[in-house]
C-alpha positions in Angstrom: 9.5 -12.3 19.6 6.6 -11.5 17.5 7.5 -11.4 13.4 6.7 -8.3 11.9 5.1 -7.4 9.5 2.8 -10.2 9.1 -0.9 -11.3 8.1 -3.3 -11.5 10.5 -6.5 -12.9 10.1 -10.2 -12.2 11.6 -10.2 -14.5 14.6 -6.9 -13.9 15.8 -7.6 -10.3 15.3 -11.0 -10.4 17.3 -9.0 -12.0 20.3 -6.5 -9.2 20.3 -9.1 -6.0 19.8 -9.3 -6.0 23.9 -5.2 -5.2 23.8 -4.6 -1.3 24.2 -1.4 -1.6 22.2 -3.3 -3.2 19.2 -4.6 -0.4 17.0 -6.7 -1.2 14.0 -6.4 1.4 11.2 -9.2 1.3 8.0 -8.2 3.3 5.4 -11.2 4.1 3.1 -13.6 6.9 2.0 -17.1 5.7 3.5 -20.3 6.0 1.2 -23.8 6.0 2.3 -23.7 2.0 1.2 -20.5 1.4 2.9 -20.4 2.7 6.3 -18.9 -0.3 8.2 -16.2 -0.4 10.5 -14.5 -3.2 12.4 -15.7 -2.3 16.0 -13.0 -0.5 18.0 -11.1 0.4 14.6 -9.6 4.0 13.8 -10.7 5.3 10.5 -8.5 7.4 7.9 -9.7 8.6 4.7 -7.6 8.0 1.7 -6.5 11.1 1.1 -4.5 11.5 4.7 -1.8 9.6 3.0 -1.0 11.2 -0.1 0.4 14.8 -0.6 -2.2 15.6 -3.1 -0.7 17.9 -5.7 -1.1 17.4 -9.4 0.2 16.3 -11.5 1.5 13.6 -9.3 -0.6 13.7 -6.3 0.2 10.4 -4.7 3.7 11.5 -3.4 4.8 11.1 0.1 3.3 14.0 2.5 5.2 16.3 4.4 6.3 15.5 8.0 4.1 17.8 9.4 1.2 16.5 7.4 2.3 12.8 8.4 2.5 13.9 12.2 -1.0 15.6 11.9 -2.4 12.2 10.3 -0.7 10.0 13.0 -1.7 12.4 16.0 -5.2 12.1 14.6 -5.4 8.5 15.2 -3.5 8.7 18.7 -0.5 7.2 17.2 2.2 5.9 19.8 5.5 4.1 18.4 4.7 1.1 21.1 1.7 0.3 19.2 1.0 -2.8 17.0 -0.9 -1.4 13.9 -3.4 -3.5 11.9 -3.7 -2.0 8.6 -7.1 -2.8 6.9 -9.3 -1.4 3.8 -12.4 -2.1 1.8 -10.9 -3.1 -1.4 -8.2 -5.8 -1.2 -5.2 -4.1 0.2 -4.4 -1.2 -1.8 -4.9 1.5 0.7 -3.9 -0.7 3.4 -0.9 -1.5 1.7 -0.1 2.4 1.1 -0.5 2.6 5.1 1.9 0.2 5.4 4.3 1.6 3.3 3.9 4.9 5.4 4.6 3.1 8.6 7.9 1.8 7.0 8.7 5.5 6.0 8.4 6.8 9.7 10.3 3.7 10.8 7.3 1.9 12.5 7.9 -1.9 12.3 5.2 -3.3 14.2 2.5 -3.7 11.8 0.1 -6.3 10.5 -1.9 -6.7 7.7 -6.0 -7.9 8.0 -5.8 -10.3 5.2 -9.1 -9.4 3.2 -9.9 -6.3 5.3 -13.7 -5.8 6.1 -14.6 -8.6 3.7 -12.9 -11.3 5.4 -13.9 -9.9 8.8 -17.4 -10.1 7.6 -17.0 -13.5 5.7 -15.8 -14.7 9.2 -19.3 -13.9 11.0 -18.2 -10.8 13.3 -20.2 -7.8 13.5 -19.7 -4.4 11.9 -20.1 -0.9 13.4 -21.7 2.1 11.6 -19.0 4.6 13.3 -15.1 4.5 13.9 -13.4 4.6 17.1 -12.4 8.0 18.3 -9.2 8.4 19.5 -7.3 10.4 22.0 -4.8 12.4 20.0 -1.2 12.7 20.1 1.5 14.7 19.0 4.2 12.4 17.4 7.5 13.6 16.4 8.2 11.5 13.5 11.7 10.4 11.8 11.4 10.2 8.2 13.3 7.4 6.5 12.8 7.6 2.7 14.8 4.2 2.1 11.5 2.8 0.9 11.0 5.3 -1.5 12.8 5.9 -4.9 12.5 9.0 -6.7 12.3 9.9 -10.5 16.0 11.0 -10.8 17.4 7.7 -9.3 15.0 5.6 -11.2 15.9 7.1 -14.5 19.6 6.6 -13.6 18.9 2.9 -12.7 17.0 1.8 -16.1 18.8 -1.2 -17.7 20.5 -2.3 -14.5 20.4 -6.3 -14.8 19.2 -6.7 -11.0 16.5 -4.1 -11.3 13.1 -5.2 -11.6 10.1 -2.5 -12.1 6.6 -4.0 -11.5 3.9 -2.3 -12.7 0.3 -3.1 -11.5 -1.7 -1.0 -13.5 -4.1 -2.8 -15.8 -3.1 -4.2 -19.0 -4.6 -1.6 -20.9 -2.7 1.4 -19.1 0.4 -0.5 -19.4 0.2 -0.9 -23.0 -0.7 2.9 -23.3 -4.3 1.9 -24.8 -6.0 3.7 -21.7 -4.8 7.2 -21.0 -3.7 8.3 -17.6 -1.4 10.9 -18.6 0.0 13.4 -21.3 2.1 10.5 -22.6 0.9 6.6 -22.1 2.6 3.2 -22.0 5.2 1.9 -19.7 8.4 2.7 -18.0 11.0 0.6 -20.3 11.7 -3.3 -19.1 8.8 -2.9 -16.4 6.9 -6.1 -16.2 3.3 -6.0 -15.5 0.8 -7.9 -12.8 -2.3 -6.2 -12.4 -2.6 -5.5 -8.6 -6.3 -7.3 -8.9 -4.5 -10.4 -10.0 -2.9 -10.3 -6.3 -6.3 -11.1 -4.6 -8.8 -14.0 -4.5 -12.0 -12.5 -5.5 -13.7 -15.9 -4.3 -12.2 -15.7 -0.9 -13.2 -12.1 0.4 -10.2 -10.5 -1.6 -7.8 -12.3 0.6 -4.3 -12.6 -0.9 -4.0 -15.3 -3.5 -2.5 -18.4 -2.2 0.1 -18.8 -4.8 1.2 -15.3 -4.8 4.9 -16.2 -4.5 4.7 -18.5 -7.7 3.1 -15.9 -9.5 5.7 -13.3 -8.9 8.4 -15.8 -9.6 6.8 -16.6 -12.9 7.5 -12.9 -13.8 10.9 -12.8 -12.4 10.0 -10.8 -9.4 12.0 -12.5 -6.7 14.1 -11.3 -3.4 17.3 -11.6 -4.9 16.5 -8.6 -7.1 16.0 -4.8 -6.6 12.4 -4.3 -7.0 10.6 -0.8 -7.6 6.8 -0.9 -7.9 4.3 1.5 -9.2 1.0 2.4 -10.4 -0.8 5.4 -11.5 -0.5 7.2 -8.0 1.1 4.7 -5.5 -2.5 3.6 -4.3 -2.8 0.1 -6.1 1.1 -0.5 -5.8 0.4 0.0 -1.9 -0.6 -3.8 -2.3 2.2 -5.0 -4.4 4.9 -3.1 -1.9 3.2 -4.7 0.8 2.8 -8.2 -0.7 6.9 -7.8 -1.1 7.3 -6.9 2.5 5.2 -9.7 3.8 7.0 -12.2 1.5 10.3 -11.0 3.4 11.6 -9.1 0.1 14.8 -7.3 1.5 15.1 -4.7 -1.6 11.4 -3.5 -2.5 11.0 0.0 -3.0 7.8 2.2 -4.2 7.8 4.7 -6.6 5.4 7.4 -5.4 5.4 9.7 -8.2 4.1 6.6 -10.4 2.8 7.1 -13.9 1.3 10.4 -12.9 4.5 11.9 -12.7 6.8 9.8 -15.3 3.7 10.3 -17.9 3.3 13.9 -17.6 7.1 14.7 -18.1 9.1 14.9 -21.8 12.3 13.8 -20.7 10.9 10.0 -19.7 11.5 7.0 -22.0 8.3 4.9 -22.4 7.5 1.7 -24.5 3.9 0.5 -25.7 5.0 -2.9 -26.3 
């Protein structure tokens, strides 16, 4: 039986592209300079995966919005979905988290996304594939999500580790992102950019497990990851899932919610 979730590499993906049950979904916002798609892949704009309401736009969309989004790409619960993006895993990870939310376990991450695909010598298309739309009736499972009230109540628990993947400047409150700036007390900071190998087509670092262990992020702990809007922390959530961490959740409200409330504790050290 196939193992999910897991990493898939370009050579293997190229061999499986003729399988109708394999659906590659590329999440990014095309620009005139970046109109590249894996041939046969389906495209989602980044806004499709977020609720979009300030001050915390990264919250989980409604069930009806998710059904419209997945219907647009021709979703079926029998598909193997390959998540991909153009930035090293943030938006691919957000899609992976959303698949977990709807209980779709059969997903794979194209390590490095379009950059790895091109590095491997495969051609790109200038337009995405068009799906035959479906009308999915999704079941929402919020267990991969933690809301602010539960997180507030959990602060100080010995087995909890909060993984903040914003930049060091954001973490220390030097670069503002909300009315109040800094980090959640007790959080550890590993910038999402440090998870990818920029000399290897933005694939995940080969020593990523050791990096996490050095920061106290291990599978025996309850891990909560966040960034500013749960975009960058899509990558950290996905990394945890790919490593088999059983207790990783995402705080989708992220700093845009925490830092814009007046009742949340904040550290700047």
